[in-house]
C-alpha positions in Angstrom: 75.6 -37.9 29.6 75.2 -35.4 26.8 78.1 -33.1 25.9 78.1 -30.8 22.9 81.3 -30.2 20.9 82.4 -28.9 17.1 83.1 -31.4 14.6 84.6 -30.7 11.4 83.0 -33.1 8.3 85.2 -32.8 5.2 84.1 -33.9 1.5 87.6 -36.2 0.3 87.9 -38.3 -3.0 87.0 -41.4 -0.5 84.0 -40.1 1.0 83.9 -37.9 4.2 86.6 -37.7 7.0 84.8 -36.0 10.7 86.7 -35.1 13.5 86.7 -33.1 16.7 89.8 -30.3 16.8 88.9 -30.0 20.5 89.8 -33.7 21.3 92.9 -35.0 20.1 93.2 -38.2 18.1 89.6 -38.5 17.5 88.4 -39.3 14.1 86.7 -40.8 11.7 85.3 -41.2 8.1 82.4 -42.4 6.4 81.3 -43.1 2.9 78.3 -40.5 3.0 78.2 -37.4 5.1 75.3 -39.2 7.0 77.6 -42.0 7.6 80.4 -40.0 8.8 78.2 -38.3 11.6 77.5 -42.2 12.8 81.0 -43.0 13.2 81.8 -39.8 14.3 79.7 -40.2 17.3 80.8 -43.9 18.3 84.4 -42.4 17.7 83.5 -39.7 20.7 81.2 -42.0 22.6 84.7 -44.4 23.0 87.2 -41.4 23.1 85.5 -40.4 26.1 85.2 -43.7 27.9 88.6 -44.3 27.8 89.5 -40.7 28.9 87.1 -41.1 31.4 88.4 -44.7 32.3 92.2 -43.2 32.5 90.8 -40.7 35.3 
């Protein structure tokens, strides 16, 4: 299943913080921009799996 959503990635003192403003509670981080992208994709997948199980 392919889902498209907005992801915001911000640089902070510890690396990068990523979150989905349209999906409450879905966020992640990474030491690099690339790592933050990988981590937020994993977080999105897991978050959506949990939501789907709740239906």
